[in-house]
Each structure stands twice: as structure tokens, then as C-alpha cells.
C-alpha positions, -999 to 999 in steps of 0.1 A, spaced: 359 -237 -35 367 -220 -3 358 -235 31 368 -233 67 392 -262 61 408 -246 31 416 -210 40 443 -188 26 454 -154 37 440 -126 16 462 -113 -11 450 -86 -34 417 -80 -51 413 -61 -84 410 -27 -67 444 -16 -54 440 21 -50 421 21 -17 439 25 15 420 -3 30 430 -26 2 467 -16 3 469 -23 40 452 -56 35 475 -65 6 506 -62 26 496 -91 47 503 -116 20 540 -106 15 555 -103 50 562 -127 77 539 -130 106 560 -111 132 566 -82 109 529 -83 98 517 -81 134 540 -52 142 530 -33 111 494 -40 116 496 -29 153 512 3 142 486 10 116 459 3 141 474 27 167 479 53 140 443 50 129 429 51 164 450 81 174 425 105 159 395 95 179 376 127 169 372 114 134 361 78 141 324 87 141 327 101 106 331 67 89 296 60 76 309 29 57 333 6 75 350 -2 41 367 32 45 385 21 77 422 15 73 432 -11 84 402 -33 87 405 -52 119 380 -62 146 396 -35 168 392 -6 144 357 -17 134 347 -19 171 361 15 179 343 31 150 310 15 160 315 26 197 323 62 186 292 64 165 270 48 192 282 72 218 269 100 195 236 83 191 244 72 155 230 37 154 234 27 117 266 20 99 273 5 65 296 -25 63 298 -30 25 267 -48 14 254 -51 50 239 -26 73 249 -28 109 222 -17 134 230 -11 170 200 -13 194 197 20 214 173 3 239 154 36 241 130 56 219 147 79 195 125 108 185 120 116 148 143 88 137 115 68 121 89 95 114 69 98 82 88 129 72 121 109 74 105 81 53 95 106 26 129 123 27 147 90 19 120 80 -6 121 112 -27 159 116 -25 177 114 -58 206 95 -43 196 80 -9 231 66 -5 244 101 0 224 104 32 234 90 65 231 52 69 196 42 78 173 12 76 152 32 52 180 33 27 180 -5 26 142 -4 21 144 22 -6 171 4 -25 150 -28 -26 120 -7 -37 139 10 -65 152 -24 -76 116 -35 -81 108 -3 -99 139 -8 -122 128 -44 -130 164 -56 -129 166 -94 -125 160 -107 -99 131 -83 -95 117 -97 -62 136 -86 -31 142 -100 3 153 -81 34 170 -105 58 171 -91 93 194 -112 116 210 -110 150 207 -126 184 177 -123 207 172 -87 219 192 -71 191 162 -53 176 151 -76 148 114 -73 155 115 -35 157 135 -33 125 110 -55 107 82 -33 120 99 -2 106 104 -18 72 67 -27 70 57 8 80 80 23 54 65 3 26 30 8 38 37 45 37 57 50 4 41 22 -16 5 31 -7 10 69 -9 -6 72 -44 -42 61 -49 -36 57 -87 -55 25 -92 -74 24 -59 -96 48 -40 -79 64 -10 -102 44 14 -90 12 -2 -53 22 1 -57 31 37 -76 -1 44 -48 -22 29 -21 -3 47 -39 -4 80 -45 -41 78 -9 -49 68 4 -29 98 -22 -43 122 -11 -78 115 21 -71 133 8 -63 168 -17 -91 166 9 -117 158 33 -103 183 7 -105 210 1 -142 203 37 -151 193 61 -130 213 71 -132 250 93 -115 275 125 -135 280 157 -129 300 173 -113 269 144 -93 254 111 -79 265 95 -86 231 113 -118 219 98 -135 189 90 -171 198 83 -179 161 98 -170 128 79 -152 100 85 -142 64 62 -114 52 57 -109 15 46 -74 7 28 -77 -26 32 -49 -52 13 -44 -84 27 -32 -118 28 4 -105 48 -7 -74 19 1 -51 11 -21 -21 -20 -42 -28 -16 -69 -2 6 -91 19 10 -127 31 26 -142 62 44 -175 65 53 -186 101 79 -211 113 79 -232 145 59 -215 172 74 -222 206 41 -236 219 57 -254 248 60 -219 265 22 -221 271 26 -249 296 62 -245 306 79 -211 311 117 -210 317 128 -194 350 123 -157 352 105 -156 319 69 -149 310 42 -166 289 30 -151 256 19 -114 258 -17 -120 251 -24 -137 285 -10 -107 304 -28 -82 282 -61 -99 290 -53 -100 327 -45 -62 328 -68 -48 302 -101 -67 304 -133 -49 314 -155 -59 343 -180 -73 318 -154 -94 301 -140 -107 334 -175 -118 343 -180 -136 310 -145 -152 313 -150 -161 350 -118 -142 358 -118 -124 391 -91 -98 398 -74 -117 425 -70 -149 405 -35 -163 401 -25 -188 375 4 -212 375 11 -205 338 14 -168 343 47 -161 361 60 -126 367 25 -112 362 35 -81 381 61 -70 356 50 -41 334 63 -38 298 53 -17 269 38 -47 250 10 -52 276 -15 -32 256 -48 -51 254 -66 -22 237 -41 -22 208 -46 -59 202 -84 -55 202 -82 -26 178 -60 -47 155 -86 -75 156 -114 -50 147 -94 -36 118 -87 -70 105 -124 -79 106 -126 -101 137 -161 -93 151 -170 -92 188 -185 -127 189 -153 -142 174 -132 -122 198 -153 -135 227 -147 -171 215 -109 -165 212 -106 -150 247 -127 -177 263 -104 -203 248 -73 -184 262 -88 -181 297 -98 -218 295 -61 -227 289 -51 -206 319 -78 -224 340 -65 -257 327 -30 -248 340 -43 -247 376 -55 -283 374 -32 -306 393 -33 -343 401 -23 -365 430 -14 -402 429 -41 -427 437 -37 -452 464 -48 -479 440 -26 -480 409 -55 -496 389 -76 -465 396 -71 -431 379 -53 -403 396 -73 -380 418 -77 -343 413 -62 -319 438 -86 -304 463 -87 -270 445 -85 -284 410 -122 -294 406 -133 -257 403 -106 -249 378 -114 -280 358 -151 -271 358 -144 -235 346 -119 -247 320 -145 -272 306 -172 -245 305 -149 -219 288 -137 -246 263 -172 -257 256 -167 -294 265 -183 -317 292 -165 -314 325 -168 -352 333 -155 -362 299 -126 -338 301 -116 -351 336 -118 -387 323 -97 -381 292 -70 -363 313 -66 -393 337 -73 -423 314 -57 -431 281 -70 -453 254 -48 -481 240 -54 -500 208 -53 -538 212 -62 -551 178 -96 -539 170 -105 -532 206 -98 -501 228 -83 -507 262 -86 -480 289 -55 -476 311 -52 -452 340 -24 -426 337 2 -419 363 5 -385 379 32 -375 355 13 -388 325 -18 -368 336 3 -336 337 17 -344 302 -18 -349 288 -30 -317 303 0 -298 289 -5 -315 255 -41 -304 254 -31 -268 262 -3 -268 236 -24 -282 208 -52 -258 215 -29 -228 215 -9 -240 185 -40 -245 164 -55 -212 175 -23 -195 164 -24 -212 130 -60 -202 125 -51 -166 134 -23 -166 107 -47 -181 81 -73 -155 90 -48 -126 87 -37 -140 53 -73 -141 41 -77 -105 51 -45 -89 37 -35 -113 8 -43 -99 -26 -55 -120 -56 -26 -134 -77 -39 -114 -107 -35 -81 -89 2 -83 -79 33 -93 -99 63 -86 -76 70 -88 -39 94 -76 -12 100 -101 16 108 -92 51 123 -121 71 122 -119 109 133 -150 127 143 -157 163 178 -148 171 206 -172 182 199 -185 217 220 -201 244 205 -206 279 215 -227 309 191 -254 298 186 -258 260 164 -283 244 147 -290 211 133 -254 207 168 -239 210 182 -265 186 157 -256 159 161 -219 165 199 -221 162 196 -244 132 175 -216 115 202 -191 122 228 -214 108 208 -217 76 206 -179 73 243 -176 80 250 -202 54 228 -183 29 248 -152 36 281 -171 33 270 -189 1 255 -158 -15 282 -132 -6 313 -144 11 319 -175 -10 297 -171 -42 311 -136 -49 347 -146 -46 341 -177 -67 324 -156 -93 353 -132 -95 376 -160 -103 352 -176 -128 348 -143 -146 385 -139 -151 394 -114 -124 426 -115 -104 414 -124 -70 427 -141 -39 402 -155 -15 394 -138 17 395 -159 48 360 -164 64 342 -187 87 321 -213 68 294 -231 88 287 -258 63 303 -285 85 279 -275 113 249 -277 90 261 -312 78 262 -322 115 226 -311 121 208 -319 88 232 -340 67 225 -373 51 225 -402 58 235 -396 95 229 -364 114 215 -351 147 181 -347 131 180 -380 114 189 -398 146 163 -378 165 136 -387 139 146 -423 139 143 -425 177 110 -407 176 94 -432 152 103 -462 173 72 -474 192 89 -474 226 98 -451 254 128 -428 247 160 -433 266 182 -402 267 213 -421 277 210 -445 248 205 -416 224 236 -399 237 256 -431 231 243 -434 196 251 -397 188 286 -401 201 291 -433 181 277 -420 148 289 -384 149 320 -385 170 342 -378 140 326 -345 134 346 -316 149 315 -295 156 300 -318 183 316 -327 216 305 -341 250 313 -332 285 324 -366 299 321 -354 335 285 -343 332 259 -368 345 231 -352 325 229 -366 289 237 -338 265 257 -329 235 276 -296 227 274 -281 192 299 -255 180 277 -230 161 290 -200 141 280 -178 171 295 -200 198 291 -233 216 257 -244 230 250 -274 252 217 -292 245 200 -314 270 188 -347 255 162 -354 282 127 -348 268 140 -340 233 125 -371 217 91 -365 232 90 -329 220 101 -341 185 72 -366 185 47 -339 196 20 -366 201 -16 -356 205 -40 -383 219 -68 -388 194 -94 -389 222 -85 -353 231 -89 -342 195 -123 -359 194 -133 -341 226 -124 -307 211 -143 -315 179 -175 -317 200 -169 -283 216 -197 -258 220 -172 -231 213 -178 -225 176 -143 -214 169 -127 -244 187 -151 -268 169 -143 -252 135 -105 -254 141 -104 -291 150 -130 -302 124 -108 -286 98 -78 -303 113 -94 -337 110 -105 -329 74 -69 -321 64 -54 -351 82 -81 -379 80 -55 -406 87 -38 -388 116 -51 -406 146 -36 -383 172 0 -394 168 20 -370 147 36 -390 119 57 -360 108 81 -350 135 87 -314 146 122 -314 132 111 -327 98 84 -302 95 106 -273 105 134 -285 82 110 -287 52 96 -252 59 132 -238 61 141 -254 29 111 -238 12 122 -205 27 157 -209 13 143 -216 -22 124 -183 -20 154 -164 -8 176 -178 -36 152 -165 -62 153 -130 -48 179 -102 -44 189 -103 -7 196 -72 15 212 -80 48 208 -61 81 228 -72 110 213 -62 143 238 -59 172 230 -60 209 253 -35 226 249 -51 261 232 -81 276 213 -61 302 193 -40 277 206 -7 292 202 24 270 233 37 253 256 12 270 283 -3 248 299 -36 259 330 -43 238 331 -79 247 294 -85 237 298 -66 204 331 -81 193 317 -116 197 287 -108 176 308 -91 149 331 -121 147 301 -146 147 283 -130 117 315 -123 97 313 -86 96 350 -81 92 353 -105 64 323 -88 47 341 -55 49 372 -70 34 354 -84 4 333 -53 -1 363 -30 1 383 -50 -24 355 -63 -46 326 -52 -67 293 -55 -50 271 -50 -81 271 -77 -108 250 -73 -139 248 -97 -169 259 -83 -203 224 -84 -217 207 -67 -188 235 -42 -187 231 -32 -223 194 -31 -221 195 -6 -193 226 15 -202 229 9 -240 213 43 -247 244 59 -233 264 47 -262 237 56 -287 237 93 -275 274 95 -268 298 116 -290 323 88 -294 326 70 -328 308 38 -334 327 6 -326 330 -19 -354 315 -52 -345 326 -84 -362 296 -100 -377 312 -134 -377 318 -134 -340 294 -153 -316 269 -135 -295 290 -135 -263 319 -117 -281 294 -92 -297 280 -85 -262 316 -80 -249 324 -56 -277 292 -36 -270 300 -35 -233 335 -23 -240 322 4 -263 297 15 -237 323 16 -209 347 34 -232 321 61 -239 314 65 -202 351 64 -190 368 81 -220 383 107 -198 393 84 -169 427 68 -166 432 30 -168 440 27 -130 409 45 -121 389 25 -145 401 -8 -130 391 5 -96 355 13 -107 345 -14 -131 356 -48 -144 343 -66 -175 341 -103 -169 333 -131 -193 295 -128 -189 289 -100 -164 299 -65 -156 312 -59 -121 306 -24 -107 313 -4 -76 287 18 -61 303 51 -75 304 35 -110 267 25 -107 258 60 -96 278 74 -125 259 52 -150 226 60 -134 233 97 -136 243 95 -173 212 74 -180 190 99 -162 205 128 -181 200 111 -214 165 100 -204 158 136 -194 171 149 -228 151 123 -246 120 131 -226 126 168 -233 129 160 -270 98 139 -269 80 167 -251 91 193 -276 80 171 -305 48 163 -288 41 200 -281 50 209 -316 27 182 -329 0 194 -306 5 231 -316 4 222 -353 -26 201 -348 -42 229 -328 -34 254 -355 -49 230 -382 -79 225 -361 -83 263 -356 -80 268 -394 -104 241 -401 -128 254 -375 -125 289 -391 -134 275 -425 -162 255 -411 -175 285 -391 -172 308 -422 -191 282 -444 -217 278 -417 -221 315 -412 -224 320 -450 -249 293 -453 -269 307 -423 -268 342 -438 -280 329 -472 -307 309 -455 -317 339 -434 -318 362 -465 -337 337 -485 -362 333 -456 -364 371 -454 -370 374 -491 -397 348 -490 -412 364 -460 -411 399 -477 -426 385 -509 -453 368 -488 -460 399 -469 -460 420 -500 -484 396 -517 -506 395 -487 -505 433 -484 -513 437 -520 -542 412 -517 -553 430 -486 -551 464 -504 -570 450 -533 -596 435 -510 -600 468 -491 -602 487 -523 -628 465 -537 -647 467 -504 -644 505 -504 -656 508 -540 -685 486 -532 -695 508 -504 -694 540 -525 -728 556 -534 -742 549 -568 -739 576 -594 -775 585 -589 -768 593 -553 -745 621 -565 -773 640 -581 -782 670 -561 -816 668 -545 -836 694 -530 -832 694 -493 -865 690 -477 -874 714 -451 -867 702 -417 -890 704 -389 -881 730 -364 -873 706 -337 -852 684 -359 -835 714 -374 -828 727 -339 -814 694 -326 -797 681 -357 -778 712 -367 -749 731 -354 -745 768 -360 -709 778 -364 -701 814 -360 -679 814 -390 -706 804 -415 -739 820 -423 -759 788 -427 -759 756 -408 -749 723 -424 -776 697 -419 -768 660 -415 -798 639 -424 -807 605 -411 -790 608 -377 -808 605 -345 -793 637 -335 -777 663 -356 -740 665 -361 -730 698 -377 -699 699 -398 -689 731 -412 -684 732 -449 -655 708 -448 -630 707 -477 -627 669 -473 -645 641 -455 -626 610 -443 -643 578 -435 -625 551 -415 -636 515 -410 -625 497 -378 -630 459 -370 -633 443 -335 -634 407 -325 -672 406 -322 -685 435 -344 -677 458 -371 -679 495 -364 -678 525 -386 -663 557 -376 -665 590 -394 -638 614 -387 -638 648 -401 -611 674 -401 -620 709 -409 -598 737 -419 -616 764 -401 -606 800 -397 -609 804 -360 -597 829 -335 -590 803 -309 -578 773 -329 -590 742 -346 -622 723 -341 -616 686 -336 -640 658 -337 -626 628 -319 -642 594 -317 -637 568 -289 -627 540 -313 -596 555 -326 -576 530 -306 -590 501 -326 -567 507 -355 -572 520 -390 -592 499 -414 -594 519 -446 -593 554 -459 -622 565 -480 -619 588 -510 -631 624 -507 -669 624 -516 -687 649 -537 -717 664 -522 -736 645 -496 -724 613 -480 -747 584 -473 -735 560 -446 -747 524 -444 -742 508 -410 -758 483 -387 -753 502 -355 -752 539 -350 -717 554 -350 -730 580 -326 -726 554 -298 -689 557 -302 -686 594 -313 -675 623 -292 -707 642 -291 -692 674 -278 -661 683 -298 -640 709 -281 -617 734 -295 -582 724 -289 -548 734 -301 -536 700 -312 -549 668 -328 -544 634 -312 -553 598 -319 -561 588 -354 -568 624 -363 -531 631 -358 -522 603 -382 -549 608 -408 -553 645 -408 -530 673 -416 -529 700 -389 -540 733 -402 -546 765 -385 
């Protein structure tokens, strides 16, 4: 084990080819005077070429590694507006204190996200974010990731955390694979809107930072199996609610109060009873303008998170009620047995505060001035002193604001947190308050600095100590690097059985008034042997001084016990439970339900609660893969592009950057167990050209894994010398230790093999698809041919049946017509020539036609009027049917010698269609009909040169 009490000068790590390691190695073999001379010479030689200092993207390349060389490199890069620099496993971020265009744009995010090797780009916070995201995609244990952003107040932690959340909300929600685009945008928007809302209620302007976080938060960004953002959850730590009622000198209250004062509409001011010229005791430096005073942005965030207008009205009325309560002051009563009197201007403020909080004014005034004591089963009312009245007023304001903040966090979680079944991994972003040291430091600063000590110990335990111990346990030749271990400071604060926190809790649980002098004496008596705590014997104010990793801080004991108790009188809780403000009523009814036995006095102290929450946080961090970002504050005045060497060097030494660079330069930052290593990179051996290594079947599993790992590394580094191999990779007893270049080499080989395998699979799949397509086409052709053949056969068969049916029907029809025609023929006796009776002159004149070509007229008997037909060689009779009657038409074509042409007899029913063709009669023709055909006959045939109608079809044209 290595600790601050057992430190040795660094000898040599396993990598001895690097210049940084060589220079560092020499320190173990020379005496101190010679060492200092040589080191000073190396430093001067390194710093002589100042033009090249800004080119060191990674401080592990600096030779030699000293605070001076590291400081000069950071200063050179900062002067060129390069704010990010790698320091081994840690990213160093310098705060520019001014907006930097296009440094955090969406295009830059996508550039880093889609890059094959983001590490080849310039250092950036997005590289850290992308590395964590790809670790989740690669599913290497531990899969869950944590991004730890640390630094002192004003170093840029809040901005860095905001950039990380925006990055993941952009790249992890860019594909609407499983969700609609509206859902993705809604989740992304809600996750991002949780930031400005929590900053408005939890951040404040301090001497060191205009947007200082007065609470800690750990945000879990929840990812599904496709590594898409589906939700988030927020866990908060120790809100500095004392700021509501007591603001340090030249500092402001929480942002939300100033946003309301500057951004409220006239209607809202009327509802809140907040005139423009109103001044409040709890709103100092209200005239100061900062970027965070954006009331519209806070309201928009509330709307996007689902807080409706009525709920917003309830929230703002509570906040204004707190401000009105701050203007209530008390004056001592002449009679000590009587309650204190209100100041002359306080009655109006108390009345407005009671109305905004929804409680009776008289009852509120009574509870602020009179306290209730338990005397057995009876309650005894005792007037409060002027100081006690102020304490009760402040306590009421703090408990209201603290519970409102907790409700807000719970509401945000209910809006953005996904169901457990929808997410499987997470990336955590930790943003806690930075290390603080003011002129007057109390319990808040003690808890804040304790949290920073815990984070520093996590870094020390996980990286500075654990890595070096692991190197030794895995059989590597390693000498420990000297580093500052803050374990003794943590033991002072939280150790068992005696520590600062245990003594504070013990004093807080005593049913008596606290005495700061007695507590100081006890601290000195119980903890005087610890070197991390001292006292200024000449100071009259009770205090103690703790030596933190970042420096010494003096804590004032006065009031520390009362703050640790954080008592809330039960009568005030009962008053708030009866509030007409629905939100206030809901908050404190739920509080009573959760703590039914809590009668106003907090049984769990502030320190105990904060310590338990931090321990839970550490358990989460230990199960994740951490990524460290160290934010550095270049100057204490927040001036843009101003680099203060003294400020920066203190921060570098406090967080152990130089030691981190030493270990990173000489060690192997990537450690993978054999099994995981073979699972991910075993395919390299399978597809390599080297021969297969013989594995002893009798050996145990560890030896088999070692042999497989050796075989894999031999296949990868078969053309690399032994010295180079030792500088790139080391096989331990249970793990493989890699440098970043070696990991990139393995990933490139794996990617190439995966591409070849994917290409082979694609070829096989395409070949299978083509063959399947060809088989389908052939099958379709056969099926189509069979179907067409079947269709043709069915069609021909149908045609044959139809033709046969038509033929049969036609034959039947012909037979029927023939039978009808034969039945209409004259009898044989009608064919006997009879003497033609003499016609009457009138009949003969009207019923005969004299043709010039013949000597005698041809009479037609039985007609109403005569129709003369010249001696025709043939007579054709046609029978035509209509829908309602049967008509008979006689058509005659004569072959007449004529000078002018052919005679034509044309009937008007030729369009009705042909019914039958009569045989040529012999002699006279006797027609039987029901109606006279003369009704349809052309009574005046004309001599024409052509034949039309049925005559054209039935008759042969002759001239």
C-alpha cells in the first residue's frame, strides 16, 4: 500500500523508451544536488523552444514532467485559445471566461461522434463523452460509465456538465429507430430543459462565480439496447438552503428570485402583490445584471416539462411569499412574558406573506413569536425572544424553499425518467460544488469540501493508488509514484469511532443549547493527534482548521451545531399543511406521510444525511468506468483569457495532475481481463496467418487463457521487436495492460477482420439470394408455362364446346327453317297451270306494269294493287322477324336487258335481317301472310346502276 506517510521516489515503470520516462527514471539513481541540477537543466532546455509548447496535446509527452513544464504548456495553449489538454487519463479544461464561437456547435459534436478515431482530433470534452459512449456500445465491463467533473468554484464545471448533456441528447437521440421523431425530440428537450430549471432554483451568484452550483447533482442518462437516449434521472445532494435567509457579503440569493423581479409581467406582479419599487432584505445586489437572469427561459423550461400555468402560479406565489417573509422583523417587548412586537412596517409584509402562502395571518404571526413546549402530555406556550423569532422566521423560509426544491426534482424525474424495462445502461454526469474557502466558513463549506475530498479519494483510489498496486500484483516491474493521499483527512472528517462529524452529531442530539467553546475543547481533546487539524490559539472565535488536499480552511464553530440539527418546529409544519395554496399543502402533507413520527425536530442530522447520500454515490461510481475532467480556473477575478500562474499551479498540485501524468506516461491506462480480451479480440488469432499454438489440455483455465493471450499478442506483434512490445503491452497474471496506441492497433485489426467477415457474409448472402432468386424465377417460369398451357387447353376446350354448340344450334336452326320453308310451299296441286281469268279493265290497269322490253304484261293476282314483275328467271322470298310481328318480304331480282341499267325492287325492311331463302318456284307463287307486304314495299322501283341492301347480298348483279 502506498500512502502519504509511505512515499518513495519514483523509479522506473515498465515502459522505458519514452523520453518522459527516461528523464523520470534518472531521479532514482542520483543524489539530490545532482538531480536538481540535471532537472533544472532539462527544464530550461525544454522551455527554450517556446514556439513548440502549444503543440503538446497530451502532457505525457512533456519531458521532463514538472509543475513548471506543465504550467508553461498550459499557458502557451491558453494564450492561443486552446482550452483543452490531455493529461494521461484526465482531461484538463481551462475556463476561457468568454463565449467561444463554434467550439460546442452541433456540427462539432457530429464531427467527433462520426470520427473513426476521435483521439486523433484535438483534445475536447466531446472526446471524453464519445469515449464513454463507445464503451457502452462495445459492452466492455463495466458497461455503465461515469463522467466526473471536478474543480473549484468558478472553474467551469456547470458549463462542462451542460455540454456533456447536450452532446448525448444530440448524438444518442439522433436516430428515431425505435421511437417516433416527436418522441425523441420530446425526451431530448425535457432532459435539456431540466438543467436551466434546476440551475434557476439551485444556483446563485457568488464572489467566485456568477453561476455557482449551491447543490450537487448526479444525472443518469438512460440508454436502451440500441444506445439511444430514452430518459434520465437526477439525484441531488445538500442544497444550500441557508442562502435563502442569509446571503454572504457581496453575494446574491438564488437566481429564481432575481428572474421573477426582472422578468415578471404586470399581470403577474399584480397577482403576486409585487410592485416595481419594492425592495427585499433577502435580495441583495439586485441591480447586478448577469446572463442567468432569464425568467422567460425558466418559464419555457417549466412548460416543456409539463408544469401548467396554475402550478406555475402556485410556485411563484410561494417564492414571493418567502421574499415578503424576509421583510418581517421583530422588536423586543417591554414585558418579557409577552411575545415580541412586530416592527412598524412588518405588519403589511406579514399580511402579504400569509396571503401568498395561503395561511391565516394571525396564526402565522402567533407561531413566529410563540413556541410550543412539551411538558408531559401538556403543551406549554412560551414567548420567543427577538433572536428566536428571527430564527423561526428563517427556519420557515428555509423549510419551504427546501421542500419546494425537492418537489421540483421529483417532478423532473417523473417527467424524464424512463421505465426500467426500457433502458439497460446509463452514462452518469457528476456535477458537484467546487472546493470553497471564504473568510467565514461554516457547516455548508465543511460538507462541500468533504464532498470534494471524497471525489479526490475516489480518483486517488481508482487511479493513483489502485493502478500502481495492480501493476505490482500482476507481476509488472514497477516502482510507486509519489502522490498526495487524502485518506488521513477523510478519517479526520468521517472516521470511526471519533471524527469531526461524529462529535458534531453527538452534540446535536443532546437536548441542550450548544456551546461552541465546549465543542472546540472537545475537538482539540479527541482529535488533537491528527495532523490534518490545527487551531489558532490566538483567535478568540471558536474554530478549527482542516488541511484539505486543496489547502487549509478555517471553519467557524458558532452556529454549526444548530445548522446540523436543522430543527423545524412542528407547529409551523402543521400551519403549512393547512395552506390554501394547493402545492404547499400537497408538499407538506406528503412530508408528514413519509415521516409520521417526525414531530418537527429532525432526528437525522444534516451531516449524517449528506454522508449517507455521498456513500451511495461512491457505490455507484465504483460500479462504473470513470472518466475524469479537471476544470481549472485561470484567475480568481473571472477575467477572459487571463492566466494567473499562482492560481493555476495551486490547483494542479491540489488535484494531483503532475502525478497523474507520471503514472500515465510510465504505465498502461487500459486494463482488460483475459476472458474479455479474448472475447473481443480472439478473432484476430482465428484469421491470422500464424500457426496455431499448442495448448496443454492438462493445464488449468488461467494458464490456458494466458497461452491464448500470448498467441493473440504474438499474431498481432509478430513484426515488432521485444523492446517495442514491452512499451505497448504487458500480459499480467489475470489481465492484459495496454497503451492507447496498442488499443488502437487492436481495434483497427479487429475492424479490418470484421469488415472482411462482413464482406464474406455479404457475398454469401448475395450469392444465396441470387441463387434463390434464380430458383424462384425458374419455378415461376415452370408455373407460368403450366398455367398458360392449362389456360390454353381450357380455352380451346371451351371454344370447341362453344363451336359444337353453335354448330348444333345452327343445324337445328337450319333444319327448323327448312321445315318451316317446306311447310310454306304450295301444294302440288297449286303447281297446275290454271287459266288466267280475265281481269277487269280497272284492275288490269292498276295491277299490271307494262315493261317496254316485253310484249305482254305480267299480272300479279290477289294484291290490292298490281306489282308487275317482268318475266323473272328466279323469284326469291325472304322472311324477316321483329319483336312484335312477323313480316314477309318479297324481293325480286330481274335480269333485264335494258338500255339504261337494271331494275331494282327494294323493300323498306331489308335492315331487319335475313330470315330464310326460298327455293325458286315454278309458275305462279301464292303468298300467305297476315298483313300486306305492300305496306313495307318500295312501290316505285327506280332504275339504278347498283344494288344495295339485302339485294346486294342475295342477288347477283347482272347487266
